[in-house]
N, C-alpha and C positions, 0 to 999 in steps of 0.2 A: 453584392457584396465579391471584392476582388477574389480571382481566380490564384491558387498557389501554384508555385511550377511542381510537376509532378516528383521530384526528387525530394520535397519537402513533405510529401505527404504519407501519412504513416496511418496504418490500422490496427487494431487489436480487436480479436474477437473475445466477446464476454459471454461466459457460460450462462447457459439457460437459467435464469433465477438467480444470477449471481447478484444484482444488484439489489433485489427484494429481501434476498435470506440475509446479505450480509449489512444491509444499510449503509453504504458506503459514504463517508462523509468528504475523503481526501483522496488523491492520487498524487504521485509525483516519480518522474522517469528521468534517467539521465542521456539514455539512449534507446534506439526503437525497440531494442529486445531486454530492457532492464527498467520497470517499474514497479512501484509497491502502491498499494491501496490499503486504507484502513477503514471501518467502521463502526457498527454499534455492535455491544457485548465484545468487545475484544477481536474484534475480525481485522486479521491480517492477510493479505493475499499479495503475492509475487508474481509477475509476469517476466517470462522470456521465451515470448512466442505463444505462451497457453497461460493460461490464469491458475495459480496453484495457491490454495489456503496453507498457513503456515500456522503452527503451533509454538505459540510466545510465552504460553502458561493459564492458566485458571483463571483469564480476566473477565470479568462481567461488566467493565468499564466502558463505557461510547470513546472510541478514540477518534480524534479532529483532525489533526494535522501529520503528516510523516515529512522527513526531509531527508534525503539521500546526499550523502557527504561524497562518497564513494559507493563502488558495488559491494563492499563490507562492513560500510559504516553508515547504521542507520538511527534515526531520531524520529520519536513518535512519541505525541502529546494527545491527553485526553481529559475527559471529566474527572475531577474532583482533585486535579493536581498530578494525575498520574504521568509517569515520564519512561518511557523504555528507553534501552539502548541495543543495539545489538547488532548482528550479523546474518548469516543463513541459517545456522545452529546454535547461538549462544545469544541469549538475551538477559540484560538487566532490567531490574524494574524498581522505580521508587515511587514513593508518595508522598 
C-alpha cells in the first residue's frame, strides 16, 4: 500500500464503545476538525477534536447517510424515507 505524506494523515479518537453503541453507518467530514457520523436508532455524532453525541429529536429510525454542505448546513437520510436538515442546534425532520 502506498504511504501517504505526513501532511495528509489525520486521526480521530473514537470513544470506547461508540461504534458498537451507536451502530455507526456513515461518516462525512469537510476538515480535519469537522465531521459528522450517523447510525442506528437516530444516532448523530459531531467531531471537532473529540466526538460528541447530538440531540436531533426522538428518532428511532436508522440513519444511513450524512452530507455536510458547510459547517452549519447538514443533511441526513435514513430508513423509512427520513430526511433531516439542520445545523448545530436546529433540526428539521421530514418523512
